[in-house]
N, C-alpha and C positions, 0 to 999 in steps of 0.2 A: 923085662925091664922097661920096655918102651923105647921109642925112637928118640935119639938126641936131636934137638933142634935149637939153633941159636939165631937170634935176631941180630941183624947188622945195624949197630948204632954208631953215631959219631963218637969218638973217644972222649971228647970234652964233655959230652952229655953223660956218658957212663961215669966219668970221674966226678961230675957234679952230684949225681944221685948217690954214688958210692960213699962220698964224704958225709952223706946224711944217713948212711946205713941201709940204703935201698938197693936191692939187686934188681936193676931195671929189666934185664932180659927175663927174669922170672915173673916180674910184674905183668909182662905182656904175653900171657898165655891166651888172651882174648876172652878170659873169664869162663864161667861154667857154660853159658849158652854157646859161646864161640867154640869151646872144646867139644861140646856135643855135636856141633855142626861141622867140625873138622877144619875150622879157620886156623891158618898158619900165618904168622907175621914173618915176612922175609927181610924187610928193611924198614927202618923207622928213623925219621928225623922230622923237624918242623917243616922242612921243605918238600919231603916226599915220604909217603908210607906205602909199602907194597905188601899185599897179602893174598893168599889163595884160599879157595874153599872147594870141596868136591861137590859135583852136582848130585851124585848118588847119595841118597839119604836126605836130600834137601829139595825134594820135588813135590809138586802138587798132583792131584789125581790123574792128570793127563800125561804124567811122566816128564813134565818140563820143570826146570828150575823154578822154585817158588819165588814169587816177587818179594815176599817177606824175608826169604833167605838172602836175597840180594841186598835188601835194606839192612839186615844185620851186618853183613860184610861191610857195606858202605859206612854205617854208623861206627863200627869198630875202627876202621881205618881213619876216618875223619877225626874221631875223638882222640885217637893216639896222637895224630898230628897237632891238634889243638892243645893237648896236654903238654906235649914237648915244647910248643911255642910258649905256653904260659909259664913253663918252668916249675921249679920245685915249690914255689909259694902260691901256686894257683891250682884250682880244680877245674877241669873242663866238664861242663854239663850241657848235653845236647838240648837245644830248644826248638830246632826246626830241621826236619829232614824231608827232602823232596826227591822222589825217584821216578824216572821215566824208563819203562821197560821197552827195549827196541826189538828184541828177538829172543826166542827160546833157546835153551841149552838142554840137551838130553843126557849128556855123559861128559866124563872128563873133569877137568878142573876149570874154574873160572878164576881170573886174576883181577884184583882191584888195585888201582893206583890213585892215591889221594894227593892232591896238590893244593896249596893255598890260593884262595881268591882274595881273602882279606885277613890280615893278622893285626889286630889292635890290642889295646890294653884290657878291654872288657869283653870283646867278642872275637871269635875266629871262625872264618867260613872256609870250607874245603870243598873242591869239586872232586868227585870220585868217579872214575871210569872203570867199569867192569867189563872184561872181554873174555871170550871163549878161547880155546886152545888154538884156533885158527886166526886169532887176533881180531875177530869181529866183535863189535860193541854189542853187549847184551843189555847194559843198563848205564844210564847217566844219572848221577845223584849229586845233591848239594846238601851239606850239613853245616849248620851254624851252631856253635857252642858258646855259651856264656862262660867267661873266665871269672871264677870267684876266688877270693882270698882263702887260703887254708887257715883254719882256726889255729890260733897260737897254741903251742904245746903247753900243757899244764893248765889250760883254761878249765874252768869248772864244768864245762860241757852242758850247763843248764840251758834249755831252750827258753826263749822269751817271747 
């Protein structure tokens, strides 16, 4: 059956999305890429997003955590924070991702924590710190997302 996993969301956020018919915990499976990489979202709010990812299966040829895997974890966490900041009427679209890789990880889980640097009306920027199981920083990242209006329901959908 698969393992049960639930994301910790603030109740008011769950209620807001539920009123629109959106099951927010199901929405945050981290997508197909995140699923393949084993990303698990543990906690999510506009103020803090926490997630983990296994090193195994996400390494480069030398057996170290792949820098691109760290980037996937960072963008996933920052995007979730930006989306929650933007609310139900905004879409968060990543426009800039910067990652600095400090040390390698060869095994275990890495944990990422995203916190806001800037939360405005049209952009949101998050700092993401990824650490190994000993609490040593593996990667520092910064993600900026553009916040776009959600198209109105019932719009003809024609691109112009």
